[in-house]
C-alpha positions in Angstrom: -17.6 53.2 -241.3 -20.7 53.8 -239.1 -24.7 53.8 -239.0 -27.0 55.7 -236.9 -30.6 56.4 -236.4 -32.7 59.6 -236.9 -36.1 60.6 -235.5 -39.2 60.3 -237.1 -42.9 60.1 -235.5 -43.8 56.6 -236.8 -40.9 54.9 -238.6 -37.3 54.6 -238.1 -34.6 56.5 -239.8 -31.5 54.7 -240.9 -28.3 56.4 -242.4 -25.2 54.6 -243.4 -22.1 56.4 -243.7 -18.6 55.3 -245.2 -15.6 56.5 -247.2 -17.2 55.0 -250.4 -20.7 54.6 -251.4 -20.6 50.9 -251.2 -19.5 51.3 -247.4 -22.4 53.7 -246.6 -24.9 51.0 -248.4 -23.4 48.2 -246.2 -23.7 50.5 -243.2 -27.4 51.1 -244.2 -28.2 47.4 -244.3 -26.5 46.9 -241.1 -28.8 49.4 -239.3 -31.9 48.0 -240.7 -30.6 44.6 -239.6 -29.9 45.9 -235.9 -33.3 47.2 -235.4 -34.7 43.6 -235.9 -32.1 41.7 -234.0 -28.7 41.8 -232.0 -26.7 41.4 -235.1 -23.5 40.7 -232.8 -25.2 37.3 -231.7 -25.6 36.0 -235.2 -23.2 33.4 -236.8 -21.9 34.2 -240.0 -22.6 31.2 -242.6 -21.4 30.6 -245.9 -21.7 33.7 -248.0 -24.8 34.4 -250.3 -24.3 36.2 -253.7 -27.1 38.6 -254.5 -27.2 41.1 -257.7 -29.9 43.8 -257.5 -30.8 46.2 -259.8 -32.4 50.1 -259.8 -33.1 52.5 -261.9 -30.9 55.1 -260.2 -28.8 55.4 -257.0 -31.7 56.5 -254.9 -34.0 53.4 -256.2 -30.7 51.1 -256.1 -30.8 51.8 -252.1 -34.2 50.9 -252.0 -34.1 47.8 -254.0 -31.0 46.7 -251.9 -32.6 47.1 -248.6 -36.0 45.3 -250.0 -34.2 42.4 -251.1 -32.6 41.9 -247.7 -35.7 42.1 -246.2 -37.2 39.5 -248.9 -34.7 37.1 -248.0 -35.0 37.5 -244.4 -38.7 36.9 -245.0 -38.2 33.9 -247.8 -35.2 31.8 -246.1 -35.9 33.0 -242.5 -32.8 34.6 -242.1 -31.2 37.4 -240.6 -28.0 39.0 -241.9 -25.3 41.0 -240.2 -22.3 41.3 -242.8 -22.5 42.7 -246.1 -19.6 42.9 -248.9 -20.7 45.1 -251.8 -18.4 43.9 -254.3 -19.2 45.9 -256.8 -21.5 49.2 -257.1 -22.8 51.5 -260.2 -25.3 53.7 -260.5 -27.8 50.8 -260.8 -26.3 47.5 -259.7 -24.7 46.2 -256.5 -23.1 42.6 -256.9 -22.5 41.9 -253.0 -22.0 38.7 -250.7 -24.3 38.8 -247.6 -23.5 36.5 -244.5 -26.1 35.9 -241.8 -28.0 32.6 -240.2 -31.4 31.1 -239.9 -33.6 32.7 -237.3 -33.3 30.6 -233.8 -35.5 32.5 -231.3 -34.0 30.6 -228.7 -30.6 31.9 -229.4 -31.3 35.3 -230.8 -32.7 38.7 -229.3 -35.4 39.7 -231.6 -36.3 43.4 -231.6 -38.8 45.5 -234.1 -39.9 44.2 -237.3 -39.0 46.2 -240.3 -41.7 45.7 -243.0 -40.3 47.8 -245.7 -37.7 50.3 -247.0 -39.2 53.5 -247.9 -38.7 56.4 -250.1 -39.4 58.9 -247.4 -36.4 60.9 -246.3 -34.3 59.0 -248.7 -30.7 60.7 -249.6 -27.6 59.5 -250.9 -24.7 62.2 -251.1 -20.9 62.5 -250.5 -20.1 65.5 -248.3 -16.5 66.0 -247.4 -14.7 62.7 -247.6 -17.7 60.8 -246.9 -20.9 59.2 -248.2 -24.4 58.7 -246.6 -27.3 56.4 -247.7 -30.6 57.3 -245.8 -34.1 56.6 -245.6 -36.8 55.6 -243.3 -38.0 52.0 -243.2 -41.5 51.0 -241.9 -41.8 49.2 -238.3 
């Protein structure tokens, strides 16, 4: 499982890779949060269950990332571990782990405003899945 970034003029491209679709979505989420904070410095609190729905896989990726950003903004938390328990064409059930943002302990970086449909791609090539999109910073 890995993630990477790809170049874009104004925003940041994130690409999650995994042996399964769930791993690719988890890595895309980790890539997005790594843009905002040093995820290795986060202490993992009690898991938080999330259920996200979308009309198809493309919409589901954006809904997944958008829900995580919403929780960050509303609850004041950063997340660094994502365990998708089940994923289908239009639904994710996952446990997410993180902690409240503490600027005295966390190295905050760029603010991600939104996940976008720009350069959105979900595909399986060879043995691995890729889940990618641009995030607005």
